[in-house]
N, C-alpha and C positions, 0 to 999 in steps of 0.2 A: 766526278759529280755523282751523288747518290741518286738512286732511282726516284726517290721522293722529290729531290730538287728538280730532276728532269721533268717530273710530272707537273710540278708547280710552274716551272718555266714554260712548258708547252701551253698550259692554261692561260698564262699571262700573255704570251705572244698572240694567242688566238683572238683575244678580245681587247687588249689594251689600246690598240690604235684608235678605234672609234671612241672608246671610253674617255681617253685623255683629250681628244680633240673637241668633243661636244660639251659645251658648258653645262647642259642639263642632263647629260647621260648618266652621271652618277646618281641622280635622283631616282632613277628607275632601278638602280641596284647593280651590284657586281655579284654574280652568282657563279660559283664553281660548277663544273660539269659533274663533279662527284664530291659534294661538300662533306660527306661522312668520312672521306679518306684523309681528313685533316689530321693534325698532329697527335691526336689521341692515340693513334696506332702507329704513327710515323714521326718520331720526335725530331727528325731533321738533323742538320749539321751541328751536332754537339750540344744543342739545347736540352737540358733536362726537362724543362717546360717550354712551351712554344713561344717563339719570338720571330717575327718576320717583318722586316722593315718595308718591303715592297707591298705586302698585303695591308699593312697599316696605312700606307699612303693611299692605296685604293679605297680602303674603308673610310678614311677621312673625307674623301670626296663625296662618298655616298651620304655622309652625315651633314657636311657643312658646305658642300657645293664647290664650284670652281671660283676661286677668289681672284678675279681679274685685277689688273693694275688699277683700274678705275674704282673698283670696290675697295681696294686697300687704301687708295688716296682718300676716299670718303671716310673710311674708318680713322685714318690719321687725323683728318680735319675735325671729326666729331670728338675724338678722344682728347684732342688738344683743347677744344671748347669746353668739354666736360671737366677737364682738369682745372681749368681756370674758374669755371662756374662753382664747383664744389670744393675749391681749395681748402677751406677750413676743416673739411671732413676727411681729407686725404692725409696719408702719412707725411710727417714733417721731414725735411731734408737732413741728411747727415752732413754736418758742417765741418767737423774736425774729429781727430782721434779722441776717444773718451779721455777726459782729464787734461786735454791740451787746448789752451786758449779759451775755449767756450764749450758748453755742453754739446755732446754728440747729437742729441735729439732735441729739437726745438719744439716745444708744445704748441699744438694748434689752438685755434680760437675756441673749439668745442671740446677740449681735452677732457672735461669732466662729464661730458654727455655719454650717451649710449655708444659703446665701443665694441668692435669686433675683437675676438681673441683668436690668435693662430694656434691651431692644435698640432701643427707639424705636418708630416713627419720631420723631426730634427735628428733623430737618433734611432738605433736599433740594438736590441740585446742579442739578437741572432738573425740569421737569414737562412731560409731553406729553399733549395731548388734541386730536389732529388737527393741531396745530401745536406748536412748541416754545417754551417760555417759562421764565424763571428766577424762581421764586417758592417760598415755603415756606408750606404750609398746616398746620392742625391740625384737630381735630374740631369739631363744631358748637357754637357759643357761643349760649346762650340769655339770658345776663344779664351786664352789665358794671357794676362799682361802682368808684368812686374815693372814698377817704376825704376828708371835708371838713376833717379836721385836718391832713392831709398828702397832697397830690395825687400824691406819688410812690408811695403805697400804693394798690394796685388789686387787685380780685378779679374772677375770671371764674367764671360758673356754666355748666357744659358739659352736653351732653345725655347723656353716658355716662361722662365722665372725672372727675366730681366738681367740687370747687372748687379753683381755683388762685390763688396770691397772688404779687405781686411788690412789692418795695420800691424799684423803679427805673422806674416808669412815666414816660415822657418820654425815657428812653434809647433809642437806636436798636435795641438788642438787650437788653431787660431779662431778668433771670434770674427764672424762674418756679418756684414750689414747689407740689406737690400738698398740699392741706391737708384732705382729706376721705377718706383712704384706708380708714377703718374704718367708714364709714356703712353699707356693705352694698348700698345702692341708690345708685349714683353718677350717676343721672339727675337733674340739677338743672334744675327747670323755672323757678324764679325765685329771686332773691337780693336781699336788702336789708340795710342796716345802720342802726343807731340814730344819727341825726345828733347827738344829745346825748351819746352814748357810742359812738364809732365802732368800738371793738373788739367791740361786741355785734352779731352777725350772725344773720340768720334765713335758712335755706335751705329752699325748697320741693322736696320729693322727688317726682318724676314728670314726665317730659318730656311736652310737649304732643302728641306723636305717636308716639314710640317707647316706651321702657320706662316704664310707669306707676308710681305710688307712692301719693300721697294723704296724706303726712305732712309736718310741719314740724319741723325740728331747729334748735336754738339754740346759739350759741357766745358766751361772754362774754370770751374771751381772744384775739380776733383770728383765729379759726378754728384755733387750736392743738388744742382739744378741743371735742367736741360732746355735747350732752345727749341723752337718750332721745327717740326720735321721738314726736310727738303726732299721732294720726290725726284727720282732719277729717270729722265726720259731724253730721247734724242732720235735722230734719223740717220740711217746709214747713207753713205754717198750713193749716187745713182749707179756707179760702177759696181757696187756691192749689193745692188737690188733696191736701194732707196727705201728700205723698210723702216717705218716709224716704230719705235719700241719704248716700252716703259718697264722698268725693272720690277720684279716681284721678290727676288731672293738675293740677299747679300752674302757672298761667299768669302770675300777677302777685302781687307781695308788696310791701307798703309799711309802714314804721314811721312813726307820726305824729311829725313834727318838734316838735310842741308838747307831746306827752304820750307818754313812752316806754312807757307801759302799753298803748297802743292799737296793734294790729297788724291790718292788713287783708290778706286773702288771697283772690285770685281763682282760682277752680277751674273744672273742667268741669261741676260741679253747682251752682255758685252762689258767693256771697260769704260768707266767714267772717270774724268779727271777734273779736279778743281784747281784753279790758280788764285783763288781769293779766300783761302782758308775755310772752305766748305759753304760759302754763301751761295754758290751755284756750281753746277757740274755740266760738263760737255762729254758727249759720246766720242770715243776714240776708236776708229776703225782699225782692226788688226789685219795685216796682209795675210792672204791665204796661199797655200801651195796650189799650183795650177793656174789656169786661166780664168776659171769661174770664181769670183769673189762672193763670199757669203757672210752673214752675221756670225758672231761667235758668242760663246759664254766663257766666263773666266772662273777658274778654280783656285789658283794660288798666285800670290805676288810676293817676291822676296827682293830685298835691297842688297845690292852687290857692291856697294861702295860709291865713291865719287872721284871724278877726275877733273882737276881744275875747278873744284867747287860745284860741279854739276853731277847730280846723282845718276846712277846706273841701276837698272832693274832687270829682273827676269820674271816671266809669268807663264802659267799654263792654262789651257782651256780646251774646248772642243768646238767644232764647227756646227753650224746649222746644216740641215739636210739639203736645203736649197736656198736660193737668194731671196725667196719670198716668204720664208718661214722663220719664226723664232727658233733658236736652238732647242732641241728636244730636252725634256726633263731628264734628270739623272737616271741612268740605267735603262732607258726605254728607247734609245735611238733606233734600234732594229725594229721596234714596233711602230715606228712613225709612218711607215708606208712609203716614204719618199726614196727615190733611187739613190740619193746621196748618202743614205744611212743604212744600206742593206746589210752592212757588217756591224752596225752599232753606232756609237757616238765617236766620230773620228777626232783624235786629239792632236795638239801641237804645242810647241814651246816658242816663246818670243823673247827678245831682248831689246832693251832701250838704253841709249847712252846720252839722252837729252832730257832727263827728268820725266820720262814717260810721255813726251809729246809725240814721238814717232817710234815705230817698232819694226823689227825684222823677224820673219818666220824662220825658225831653225829647221823645220821640215822642208821648206822651200829651198833652203841653202844646202840640203843634203847633209846636215850636221848632226843628225840623230841616228842611232843604230838601226832602227826599223820604223817604218811609217805606220804600221798597224797597231796603233796605241789608242787608248781612250783617255779617261781621266788620269792626270798626273798630279801628284802632290809634291811640292817643293820645300826644301829646307836649306838654308844658306849658312855657311860658316862665317867667321869673322870677316867683315867687309874690308876689301883691300883697295888702296888708291891706285894700284897698278893693273887693275882688271884681271886679277888672278884669283878672285874669290872662288872658293869651292862651293858647289851647289850639288845637292843630291835630289833625285826624283824617285818617288815610289810609283809604280806603274799599275794600271789596269789595262786590259786589252779593250778593243773597241766594243765588244759585246760584254759590257761591264757586269752584267747580271750572272754570267757564268764564270766559274773558276778558271782563269786563264793559265794554260800550261806554261806559256812563255813569260808570264808576268814576273816582275822582279824589280830591279833597281838600276838606275843610271847615275853617272857622276860627270860633272864638269869641273875642270880646274881653271877655266878661263871665263868665269862670271856668266856661264850659260851659253857661250858662243858655240862650243862643240861638246859632244857627249859620247861616253862609252858605257857599255853594259858592264855591270859589276855584280851579277847575281851571286857569284861566289858559292860557298857551301854552308849548309846548316850543320852545326856541330852537335846539337842536342835535341833531336826530335822528341816530341812529347810521347808519353806512353800510349799504347794502343788499348782502347777500351771498347769491347764489343766488336772488335775487328776494324775499328776506325781510329785514326789519329786526328786530334784537333789541329795540331800544328806540326806537320811532318815535313814541310818544305819551307823554303824562304818566302813563299807566297802567303803571308799572313792575312792578306785581303780576302782570301778564299773566294766565295761567290758573291761578295758584296763590295767590290771595288768602287761602285757608285755611291756607297753609303758610308763605309768606314775607311779612313786613311789619314795618317799623320806622320810628319817627319820633323825632327829637331836635330841640330848639330851643336856640339859643345863649342861655345865661343872661345874657349882656350885651347882647343885641340881638334883640328878638322878630321882626325881619324875617328873620333867618337861620335857615333850616330845612334839615335833612338828612332825606331819605327813602330807605329801603332797600326793594328789591323782589326780583324774581326774578333778573334778569340784570344790572341796572344800579343804581347809586346816583344820586340826584337831589338837587339843591339849589335853593333860591331865596334871593335876598338882598333881596327886596321882598315878603315874605309878607303884610305888612299892606295891600298895595294891593288894589284890587278885582279885578284880573286879574294875578296874579303871573307873572313870567317864570321858568320852570323850565329847568334845564340838567342834562343827564347829566354826572356827574363821576366815574364809574367803570364798568368793564365786566368781565364775567366771563372773557372770552377775547379780549383785544385783539390778541393775536398772530395770530389767524385773520383779521383784517381787519374783523370785525364791530364793533370798538370805535373805528373811525375816525369823527371828527366834523370839522366845519369848524375848521381851524387845527391839526389834529394827531390824535393817538391818545390815548384815555383810558387812565388807569392801571388796574392790575389790582386788583380785589377779588373774591374767590370768590363764586360764585352763591349765591342764597337767603339773604337777610338776615333776621335774627331779633331783633337788638338794635341800638340806637344810643344814643349818649350824647355830649354836648358839655360839656366842663369848661373853666373858665378857670384858668390857672396864673399864676405870677408873671411869666412871660415871654410869655404869649399865650394860646393855647387848644389843646386837643386834641379833634378830632372822631373818634369811634370807631364802628366798625361791627363787629357780630358776625354771622357767617354760617356756612354749612355748612363753610367752610374756615378758621374760627377768627377771630382778631382782626386788624383793620386800622385804622391810625391815620393821620390827616392833621393837619398843623399849618398848612396854608395853604388849607384848603377854601374859605374865603370871600374870599381875597386874590388868587387867581390865575385866569386863564382856564381853562376846563375841561381842556384838554389838558395844562396845567401844574400841575394839582392833583396832588399826590404822596401816594400811600397807601403806608405802610410796614406790611408784614406782620410783626407782632410774635409770631410763632408758634414761633420756634426754642426748643426745649427743652420745649414743651408736648406731652405725650404723651396725646392724647385722641381719637385716631382710633377709629372704630367698626368693629372688625374682625369679619369673618364667618368667615374661614378663613386658613390659612397653608400655605406650602410651605417645606421646609427641606432643606438638605444634611445629610450624615451624616459624623461623624468616621471611620467605618469605610470610607467611600468617598473620603475626602480632600477633601471640599468642605463642611466644617461651616460655613464662612463664609456660604454661600448661605442667604438667607431672603427671602421676599417674602409679601405679604399682600393680600387683597381687602378694600376698605374702603367704607363707605357714602359715596357722593358724593365720595370722594377717590381713586377709581380703584384700580389695582393698583400697590402701592409695592414697588420692587425694591431690595434692599440694595446700595449703591454699592460695587463691588469695588475702586474706586480710592481709597476714602476711609480706608483703614487697617484693621488687623485687628480693632479694637474699635469700629468705626464704628457710629453710630446714624443715619447718613444713608441715607434711602430715597428713590429717585427714582420719580416717577410715569411708568410706561411705558404705561399704558392709563388713560383717563379714565372719567368717569361713576361708576356703582355697580360696584365690584369685589366679586366673590363667591368662587367656588371657586378653589383654587390647588393645584398638585401639581408635584413635581420628582422626576425619576427619573434615577439614574446607575448604569450597569451596572458592577459592581466589577471585572469582567475586562477589558472593552474600553474602559472609561471613556466610552462613548457616553452622551450626556446629552440629555434632552428636558424642556422646561418646559411647563406648562399653566396657563392663567389663564382668567378669564371676565368677561363684562360683560352683565348683563341678558338671560339666556337665550341667550347666544352664547359659544362657546368660542374661546379664543385659544391659539396654541402658538408655541414658539420653540426652535430648536436653537442652542445657543450656539457662536459662532465668533469669532475675532478680528475678522472683517470686520463683524460686527454688535454689536461691543462686548460680546460674551458675553451678549446679550439685555438689556443695560443701555441700551436705546434704544427709543423708541416705534415706530419704523418696522420694528423687528425682529420684531414680533408679527403673526401672520396668523390669519385665521379658519379653523377646521377643526371643523365640527360633526358630531355623531352624527346620523344620519337617523332620525327617529321612525318607529315602526311605523305602519301604515295605521290611520286613525281608524275605518275600516270594521270592522276586526277588534279594534281596541283603542280604544274610545270615550274621548275626553278626552286622547288621546295628543298629545304636543307637547313643546316645550322648556320646562322649568321656569324660572321667573324667577331662582331661586337655584340655580346650577349646583354640583354636588358632584363630587369626584374621590376615588379611592383608588388608591394605588400597590401593585401586586401584585409585591412584590420577590422572592417565592419562585418566580415563574414562570421557567422556563428561557428563555422568549422575552425578548429584550432590551427593557428599559424598557416593561413592560406596565402599563397604566393603565386603570382602570375609570371610567365615568361613568354617569349615568342620565338618561333622558328621563322624562316624567311616568309612563310605564307600563312601562318596560323597562330592562334593564341592557345596557350596551355596553362593548366592550373594544377597545383599540388597543395595538399593539406598535411601539415606535420611531416612525418617521415613516410608518407604514402607515395604512390606513383603519380607521375605526371599524366594528365588526361587532356586531350584536345577539347576545347570548349568553343571553337569556331570552325566553320568550314574553311575552305581555301579562300583567302581574301585577295581581292584584286590589288596588285602592286606588291611592294616589299615592305615589311614591318620596319619601323624606325625606333619607336619607343612605346611604352604603354603605361597606363595609370589605373588605379582603383580608387573609388571614392572612400575617404576615411570615415564617412559617417553613414553611408547608405549601402546595404548589402546588395551585391550583384550588379553594381553600376561600374562598368569598366569602359575604358577608351583606349584606342590604339592609333598612334600617329603612323601614317603610311607614306610611301613615296607618291609622287604625283600631286602633292598638295592636299591630299584627302585624309579623312579620319574615319574610323569605325567606332560605333558606340553600341553597347548593349546595357539594358537595365533590368533584364529578367534572368540574369545568370546567378540566381540566388542559391545559397546552400551548396549542394554537390551536383546540381543539375548540369548536364552538358548540352541540353537542348535550349541553347541561348539564341535569341534573335538579335542579329547585328544589322545596324543601319549605316550605310555608307554616306558620307557627307559630300557636298559639292566641293570644288576646288577652292582653297582659301583665296579670297579676292574681294574687291570692293569697287563699285562703279564710281571712281574718284572724279571723273570728268562729267558725270551726270548725263551721259548720252544714252542710257538705257541698256547698254551692253557691257560685257566684261572683256576688254581687250587683253592680249597676252601680257602687256606691261601693267595690267591692273590685277594680276594674279601672282601668287608666290607659292613655292613648294618648299622642299627641304624642311619638312615638318619636324619639330623637336619635342613637343610635349603637349599634353591635354590635361586640364584640371577642372574638376567639378565643384560647384559651390556646396558648402556644407549643408545648407538647407534648400530644399526644392522651392523655388519662387511660387508665389500664389498663382493659381490658374495654370500651372505647368505640371508635367509629370517628370519624374527623375530621368535625366538624360536629355531633356529638351534644351537645357541651358548648360553650356560649358565654354571654357576659354581654351583657345588653341594658339600655339606659338610656332614661329618659323625661324630657322637659322640662315635663311637664304641670303647670299651676297648679292644676287641679282633677281630681277623680276622674272616672270614666267616666260618672257621672250628670250631669255638667255643673254641679253645684251644690255638692257637698261638697268640702272640702279633702282632699287626699291624706293619709290617716292615717299616723301614725308607724309603725304595724305594716305598712303597705303600702310606703311609701317610693318611691324613684325608680330603684332599681338592682335587677336581677334576674338569676338564673342558671337555665339549663335544662340538664338532663343527658340529655334525650330529644328533642333536636332541636326544642324549642319546643312539645312537646305539653303540658307543664306548666311552671310557674315557681315559684321560691322567692326570697323577698327576700334581698338580699345587702348590706344597709345596715349590718350589724353584729349582734352577738349580745346586745345589751342590757346589756353590762357597763360602760357609761359612756363607751364610745368608738365610738359609732355615727356614721354620716354625718349631717350636718344634713339635715333633710327639706325640701330645696329642689330645684328643677329641675337637671338634669344636661345639659350640652352635649356632653360627650365622655367616653369611658372607654377605657382601653387597658391590656392586659396588658403587662408588661415582657417583651419578647422575649428578654432575657438571662437570665431566671429560668425554667429548664425544669422547675422543680418547680411552676410555675403559682401561686405564692403572692403575687406582687407585682402589684398593680393600682394604676393612677392614675385618679382621677376629677376632671374639671373641672366644677365646679358654678357656680351663680349667685354664690357667695361665694369662689371660688378653688379651689385644688387640694388634694385629700386623697389619702393613700396608705394602702394596706393591705399588710402583708408576711406575712399569715397567711390568704390566700385570701378575704378579705372579712369575717373574723370581727370584726376591730377596725379602726378608721380613725383617723388623726390628720392634722391639717393639716400640709402638707408644705412645709418650707423657711421661711426668714425673708424678710420684706420684700415679699411679694406682696400688693398691695391686695386688698380684698374686692370684687373685680370679677368680672363674669360671664365665664366661660371658654367660648369658642365652638369652639375646635379645639385639637388636641394632637398633637405629634410626639414619638416616642421613637426614638432611634437603634437600629440593629441590635443593639448590644451592651448597650443599656440605660444607657449612660454619659452620655447627654445627653437632657434633656427640654425641649421648647419648647412654649409655649402662645400662642394669640391670645386677646385679650379684647375685649369690646364696650365700648370706651371708654378702655382703658389700655394699648393697644399690644401689643407682643410681649415675652415674657419667656423667659429660659432658666435652667436649673440643671443641675448635674452631680451626679447622685445617688451615683455611685461615689466622688466626690472625698473624702468624709469617712467613707466606709463601711469599717469594719474587715472584713477578709475572714472569712467563716465557714468556708470551705473554700478550698483552693488553686485559683487560676484555671487554665484550660487553656492559656493563651497564644494561643488562637484569638480574637484581639481583634475581628475583623470577622465572626466566626461563619459562615465559609464552609466549615468542616470541612477546612481546609487550612492548615498552618503555613507561611506564605509571607512575602514581603518586607513586606507591609502590617503583619503582626503583628510582624515584627522591628523595623520603624521605630517602631511604637507603643510597644514595650517600651524600645527604646534611648532614645527621647526622654523616657522617664519614669524613667530610672535615678536613684536618689536621692530619689524622691518617696515620700511617706507620706500618711496621712489628714490630717496637719497642714500639708501643702503648700497654699499659698494663691495661688500664681501658676501660670499655664498653662505647660506642660501639667500637669494635675492628676493626682494618683494615681488609678489604676484597678485594682481588685483582679483584674480579668480577666487582667492580665499579671503578676500576683504569683503565680508558679507553684510556689514552693518555700519552705520554712521555716515557722515558726510565728508570726513577728512581721510585722505588716502593713507592708510597705515593699518597693519594687522595687530590686534590687541586682544585682551581678555574678553571683551564684548563679542568679538567675532567667534572666539572659541565657545563661549556660552551658547551663542546662536546655533552653531553647528551641533553641539552636544544635544540641544533640544530636539533637533531633527534627525539625529543619528540613527541610521538603519532604514531611513525612509527615502523618499524621492526628493531631489533638490527643488 
């Protein structure tokens, strides 16, 4: 293990215990002892740019809180209700293959109305991560299915983008369709189909590490429609502690091939079994080694055949630390503090010969080579009716977060009853780069056995095995020998030299494998791997020497990237084409300016975990600056023709804000997830804000960052700048509070900041704010474009929360409280803004972003990005409606509104970037001013905007679309010569 990894590990162990146990601990932040020692100076295990799954998991809790089973049940209920309520505005189901029987997409009732357009990313011309390569990735794949009735039909279960389906598996570039847009929770942890009825699918909601869930949904029409979610809960027997549990994460799901009524589901709190085809589920207690019985969590379930028509199974999992506790989260058993997990997460294997009704522990039977194991991932060969099915296991040790010296592989030739170690030898270690090898042993799990692991066996040859790990894929063609020969067959970054082996260079498969499958077809076989970068397929895995093994990324058209933020150009500054986004383990993706006006091609210009993004263009000088980030480090680029206008990895350089002294600001340092805000009202060219853990910083153009706040109480979460008022800034903080300044004008750093009270509302009217009447996990602040009469700038602002629970850490956020608030006294007190109770309130779910429409100076129009999509109010928050057609019920993480309010873009956690033009179908209520870019000057920009729209009306469907801002005369909505004449008469003056 590298010194860097040991450093990170020690930090994690020191604080992780209390952090994970306390539902509110994350709100106060996770701060490293030495934040500046992050990956900028220590790249870590192989990553050219930083990526760390454990730190991502920690950061997610600081942003979105501890999502308890009750919170996720609430989200499932609300999302199902919202899907029914707004059905005409949601994506229509995929009924059949295009051109077969009926159209693939059935038009909704409002198909001709205002619609969202997906921007992608669907493709890439190149990717850069320390070196340049030509690949196309998508978001993380957790499950791969191929129909036994037709191997051309395949499904993907993704960690944030729902379920995707193709009718062209085997083609070089299959067309994929999203088929779970209305589920509400698009985090698919596991997926399976009924072998006897392949159009019947079951999807487990809840990713194993990111967005949780704990429900199972069922489709009987090939994923065209889905039934209501069924939550998984149960109680362990008294002899196992009697603990009542509710699942959050679905890790495995299997339908019995011999009995369609039996469904097995492996979760973070145990095994659940249905005997009524998924209508209900019961908890099954798995026997433990020793006299003390404990709850378990399940990782893998494999079918090992049937005897006399009754199915047999093998599964893997880990024990809880004690009888009174849920099993620990992946990778953190040693940090749990309980005596039963001092060595980490203790694993076991179980077998069943009665269709999963009862099980026997192989550890208790003394049938495994060693008991000191953690997570195990299983892959089974062709099922046998004589209980001799071959099963392989990929091992992590109990301390899954460290690279285990003894980790490797086991094999069973009797359906999982007994096991032998088969570590064998590695025939082709990867090249040493900088003194380190990415894949120099058979342990391709490296230090992330808790996160990346996958096993698949060739259904036609039990000797052929595919293993997926952290940085490499591995194969053996003699798995049944006593000492198999293993060979590296893929590499995460071969262009950097680390993927060189004897005889050549390995082909590319994105890092961090989570799923593997091998299927036989009429012409051969397809070996498939699902990773943090999507789906990769090989048809010569076992027929070629490793450097000649070809992997095809089948990710074009799959929009499943996990987006944290976005940067956008603006029609008012003439660069509306610009868009880029920070993605989980897929870097910063920059929209390719050479790919066409409607392109969905985004190139990776920075690798690793991409987070904050911001773009600023001065409307007068056209000077432009871009900002991005990766794991606590900021990147910047000034576009020029010489650097391909920043569409190149080498164009981006590091430029960080300097944290305050930890002596005066304890806990200060760089946050893992960087945030930005563009201060477009500033007279200084291209002014941008960012935040360290404890302070706000500002930069103008290519100058240096300067702190503009003292050490703020709490930890920064997000920040915003008024688009219309110079020096008006706000910061969302931990603890449910905000800071606001309104005198931070120009270049001054002597800014006065006012701390708000905790977000809350006296819902029961008793004159006090109870803990359950407060919320934290602040997500965004937004200022009205015009200061209300009788107020000063900063007195009035809207604040949002992503909190899954109320301030007591136990109760659900009540409908009376909600997640959106307004203050009229600078945060001294708050009032809910989720609606007036007349039937058009916001859904009571977490909010990722809120923005006033800067084009509405009456302050009536607001947009809110929720866990279920975008909602709009045009009456100051009194009523809300889902906005636009076609946007999936996806979690919105960031939002951009153009200066005129004519364009809205959002990033989502799993479904990419989307845009919509609110003015395009809006009838004008009053005549526009002609000042299209809102700079208080009628100039050539306004003239060009109007001239290009002559002849447009709300019925126009092709760009440039109608915009009422340049419809300046007449009573009929439409831009014509009379409007142009009116503008020319006032040209050069004020609107």
